[in-house]
C-alpha positions as CSV (number, residue, x, y, z in Angstrom):
1,M,9.2,20.9,-6.4
2,R,9.9,20.0,-2.8
3,T,9.7,22.9,-0.3
4,P,9.6,23.0,3.5
5,K,5.9,23.6,3.4
6,N,5.0,20.6,1.1
7,I,7.8,18.1,2.1
8,L,5.3,15.9,4.0
9,R,3.4,15.2,0.8
10,H,6.5,14.3,-1.3
11,E,8.8,11.3,-1.7
12,L,11.6,11.2,0.8
13,I,13.7,8.5,-0.8
14,G,17.0,9.9,-2.0
15,L,17.2,12.8,0.5
16,E,19.9,13.2,3.1
17,C,18.6,12.7,6.6
18,K,19.8,13.0,10.2
19,V,18.0,11.4,13.2
20,V,17.8,14.1,15.8
21,N,15.7,12.2,18.4
22,A,14.4,8.6,18.6
23,K,12.8,6.2,21.1
24,N,15.9,4.0,20.6
25,K,18.7,6.3,21.9
26,S,21.3,4.3,19.9
27,Q,19.8,5.7,16.7
28,I,20.2,9.3,17.6
29,G,22.9,10.9,15.4
30,L,22.5,8.5,12.5
31,H,23.1,10.3,9.2
32,G,22.7,9.1,5.7
33,R,20.6,8.9,2.6
34,I,17.0,7.6,2.7
35,V,16.9,4.5,0.5
36,D,13.5,3.0,1.5
37,E,10.4,4.0,3.4
38,T,7.6,1.8,4.8
39,K,4.5,2.6,6.8
40,K,6.4,2.6,10.1
41,T,10.1,2.9,9.2
42,I,12.7,4.8,7.2
43,V,15.8,2.9,6.0
44,L,19.0,5.0,5.9
45,E,22.2,4.1,4.0
46,T,25.0,5.1,6.4
47,K,28.7,4.6,6.3
48,K,28.2,1.5,8.5
49,G,25.5,0.0,6.3
50,M,21.7,0.1,6.2
51,K,19.9,1.2,9.4
52,R,16.1,1.0,10.0
53,V,14.6,3.8,12.1
54,F,11.0,3.8,13.4
55,K,9.1,6.9,12.5
56,A,6.9,6.9,15.6
57,G,8.5,9.1,18.3
58,S,11.4,10.2,16.1
59,I,12.5,13.6,14.8
60,F,14.3,13.8,11.5
61,H,16.2,16.6,9.8
62,I,15.9,16.3,6.0
63,K,18.1,18.3,3.7
64,L,16.4,20.3,0.9
65,G,19.1,22.0,-1.1
66,R,21.0,24.1,1.4
67,L,18.2,24.0,3.9
68,W,17.6,21.5,6.7
69,V,13.9,20.9,7.5
70,E,12.7,19.3,10.8
71,I,10.1,16.5,10.4
72,L,8.3,14.7,13.2
73,G,8.1,11.0,12.5
74,D,4.5,11.0,13.7
75,D,3.6,13.4,10.9
76,I,4.8,11.0,8.2
77,L,3.5,7.8,9.9
78,A,1.8,6.3,6.9
79,R,2.7,4.6,3.6
80,P,4.3,7.1,1.2
81,E,1.4,6.7,-1.2
82,D,-1.2,7.4,1.5
83,R,0.4,10.6,2.8
84,I,-1.1,12.5,-0.2
85,K,-4.6,11.7,1.0
86,K,-3.8,12.7,4.6
87,K,-4.9,16.1,5.9
88,I,-1.7,17.8,7.1
89,R,-1.8,20.4,9.8
90,V,-0.2,23.8,9.0
91,W,3.1,24.4,10.7
């Protein structure tokens, strides 16, 4: 079960996501469903099509049920299958 405390160790594909901050200022405010994730990017399905957002330097809000969780892109900067092995700081 995904919770705010363990979200960094779970799959993000299928979750609703908002881009709160990004190095590329045109990506701020993007909102959609995560459809793919690579080592350095997240792909969102928005109303205007697929949008690729770099994780590094970005801040995302991920919806878990009725709750929105803030995730720093630098904290998930790894392949999804490698995040399980990564030591995650407590926040």
